[in-house]
C-alpha angles and dihedrals in degrees: 000000000000093000124078137162091236091055092052091048091050091049092049092049092049092048092051093045095059097068091043092055090062092046093049090047091052091048091050091050091049091050091048090051090051091051091048092051091049089050091053090051091053095055098080092048091048091050091050093049091047091051091048090050091051090050091050090049091050090051091051093047091050091048098046103027091101095044107121091221092058104037108112096008124136091238093057091045091050091049091050091048092052091049094048092048087056095045093251101105098092130068097243093064097257099304093123091053091051092049092048092055096042094094097048119115122213129207119243111282093015117132115246 
C-alpha cells in the first residue's frame, strides 16, 4: 500500500508551492525596493529638519546662556556640546573648527 490519497494531496501542494515561492520572493524584493526608494526620498527633508532644529537650539542657547537659572546646568552643557559637535558652537558659524581640522591626516579607511 504505497499509494494514498494524502500522499497525492501532499505532492500536489508541494508542486503548486514551488512556483509561488518565486513569486512571493519577487514581490518581497519589489516591496523592499519601494521602501528603500521612499527612504532615499526622506533623507533631504530629514537633513533640513535637523539643520533647522540645530539653528533653533543655537538661538535658544544664545538667548538663555546668560540666564542665572541655566548657567552651569547639565541641560545647557548638553546643548552646547550638541552645537559644537555639529560645528555650530562658535560665533563664526563653524569656520574656525573647519580651519583647525584642515591639516589633519587620516589613515586609509578612516572616516573623516
